[in-house]
C-alpha positions as CSV (number, residue, x, y, z in Angstrom):
1,X,39.0,122.1,111.9
2,X,42.1,122.7,114.0
3,X,42.8,121.1,117.4
4,X,44.8,122.5,120.3
5,X,46.1,121.2,123.6
6,X,48.5,122.4,126.2
7,X,50.6,120.1,128.4
8,X,53.1,121.5,131.0
9,X,53.3,124.8,129.1
10,X,53.7,123.3,125.6
11,X,50.8,124.2,123.3
12,X,50.4,122.1,120.2
13,X,48.0,123.3,117.5
14,X,47.2,121.2,114.4
15,X,45.5,122.4,111.2
16,X,44.6,119.6,108.8
17,X,43.5,119.8,105.2
18,X,42.5,117.5,102.4
19,X,45.3,117.1,99.8
20,X,43.5,116.4,96.5
21,X,46.7,116.3,94.4
22,X,48.0,113.3,96.2
23,X,44.6,111.5,96.6
24,X,43.1,108.9,94.4
25,X,39.6,108.3,95.9
26,X,38.7,105.7,93.2
27,X,41.7,103.6,94.5
28,X,40.9,104.2,98.2
29,X,43.7,106.7,98.7
30,X,42.8,109.9,100.6
31,X,45.8,112.2,101.4
32,X,45.7,114.8,104.1
33,X,48.2,117.4,105.1
34,X,48.5,118.8,108.6
35,X,50.4,121.9,109.8
36,X,51.7,121.6,113.4
37,X,52.6,124.5,115.6
38,X,54.5,123.7,118.8
39,X,54.6,126.7,121.2
40,X,56.4,127.0,124.5
41,X,54.1,129.1,126.7
42,X,55.8,127.9,129.9
43,X,58.8,129.2,131.8
44,X,61.2,126.3,131.2
45,X,62.9,125.2,128.0
46,X,61.9,121.8,126.5
47,X,63.2,119.7,123.6
48,X,61.0,117.4,121.4
49,X,62.6,113.9,121.4
50,X,60.1,111.7,119.6
51,X,56.6,111.4,118.2
52,X,53.7,108.9,118.6
53,X,50.7,109.3,116.3
54,X,47.5,107.2,116.3
55,X,45.7,107.4,113.0
56,X,42.2,105.9,112.7
57,X,40.1,105.6,109.6
58,X,36.3,105.5,109.5
59,X,36.3,101.7,109.3
60,X,38.2,101.4,112.6
61,X,41.6,100.6,111.1
62,X,44.3,102.0,113.4
63,X,47.9,102.8,112.4
64,X,50.5,103.9,114.9
65,X,53.5,105.9,113.9
66,X,56.4,106.3,116.2
67,X,59.8,107.9,115.5
68,X,62.6,110.2,116.6
69,X,61.8,113.9,116.2
70,X,59.6,115.5,113.6
71,X,60.6,116.2,110.0
72,X,64.1,115.0,110.9
73,X,64.5,117.5,113.7
74,X,64.4,117.5,117.5
75,X,63.6,121.2,118.1
76,X,64.6,122.9,121.4
77,X,62.1,125.5,122.5
78,X,62.9,128.2,125.0
79,X,60.1,130.1,126.7
80,X,58.1,132.0,124.1
81,X,59.6,130.1,121.2
82,X,57.7,128.1,118.5
83,X,58.4,125.5,115.9
84,X,56.2,124.8,112.9
85,X,56.2,122.0,110.3
86,X,53.9,120.4,107.8
87,X,53.5,116.7,107.2
88,X,50.9,114.4,105.7
89,X,49.0,111.1,106.2
90,X,47.2,108.7,103.9
91,X,43.9,107.1,104.7
92,X,41.9,104.4,102.9
93,X,38.6,106.2,103.7
94,X,37.4,109.8,103.2
95,X,37.2,110.4,107.0
96,X,39.4,109.6,109.9
97,X,41.1,111.0,113.0
98,X,44.6,111.6,114.3
99,X,45.9,112.2,117.8
100,X,49.1,111.6,119.6
101,X,52.0,112.8,121.8
102,X,55.4,114.3,121.6
103,X,57.9,113.0,124.1
104,X,59.6,116.1,125.6
105,X,62.5,116.6,127.9
106,X,63.6,119.5,130.1
107,X,67.2,120.6,130.7
108,X,67.0,119.1,134.2
109,X,66.2,115.7,132.6
110,X,62.4,115.8,133.4
111,X,60.4,113.9,130.8
112,X,56.8,114.4,129.9
113,X,54.4,113.7,127.0
114,X,52.9,116.7,125.3
115,X,49.4,115.8,124.2
116,X,48.2,116.3,120.6
117,X,44.5,116.7,120.7
118,X,42.4,114.6,118.3
119,X,41.6,116.2,115.0
120,X,39.5,115.1,112.0
121,X,40.8,114.3,108.6
122,X,37.8,114.9,106.3
123,X,37.2,114.9,102.6
124,X,35.4,118.1,101.8
125,X,31.6,117.5,101.6
126,X,32.1,113.8,102.6
127,X,29.3,112.0,104.4
128,X,30.6,110.6,107.7
């Protein structure tokens, strides 16, 4: 189930999936990939500077991940441009959620946080 949110012309869509090849459910390791599309639907350029993810498992454990850029890059997006990447997260439970923000900056120095709508990380056929 994908999620999508638009902030100040920047639309972020995320498509998560269970990653069985990197998971070991018997050891409490549930891996999930997520494909992110960042689209500039506005009229002004913007550059992604940093990320802030909040990852919550079904037992309420919260992990926050902050860092510069995404996949080692700080993409600049002109109007109509997009950037896509795939990353992954590990949970100790078969169900959890992720949400977050990307810190963005405009050429005039204006800063804003582009919201990443919450999405579910779910083991197929898992009971929540």
